N, C-alpha and C positions, 0 to 999 in steps of 0.2 A: 919385366912387364910390357915394355914396349915391344919386345919379340912376340909375346903372347896376343898382343892387340893386332900387330902386322900379320899373324898367322889367322887369327879370326876374320879380319878384313879380306884376306886372301880367298879363304875357305868360302865365305859369303859371295865374293865375285864369282869364284868357279861354280858354286851352285846355281846363281842366277844365270849363268851362260848356259849351264846343262838344261836348266828348266825351260829357257827359250829355244834351245836347239833340239829338243825333242818331242815337239808338238806333232800330234798324229795328223796324217794326210787327211784332207776332206773326202768324204764317201761321195764320188760322183755317179754311183749307180742310180738309175731312175726308180722311183717307188713301184711296187708292185700294183698292178691295175686290180681294181675291185670288180668282183664279179657281180652281174646283177642276179635277182631272182630265178629268172627263167634259166639262164645259163646254168646257175648251181643247181637247179632241179635235174636239167637234163645231163649234165656231165656226173651227178652223183657225189660231188664234193660237199663236205660239210665245213 
């Protein structure tokens, strides 16, 4: 029983370390500019 609880605690610790280490990098690209109505009409974009 002691061995099973040690294995459980070790696996919980390992999973918590993995969860903290694999956070995605923040997206640093600027947001796309919104086109005004005149530019949209002149460029033909929808």
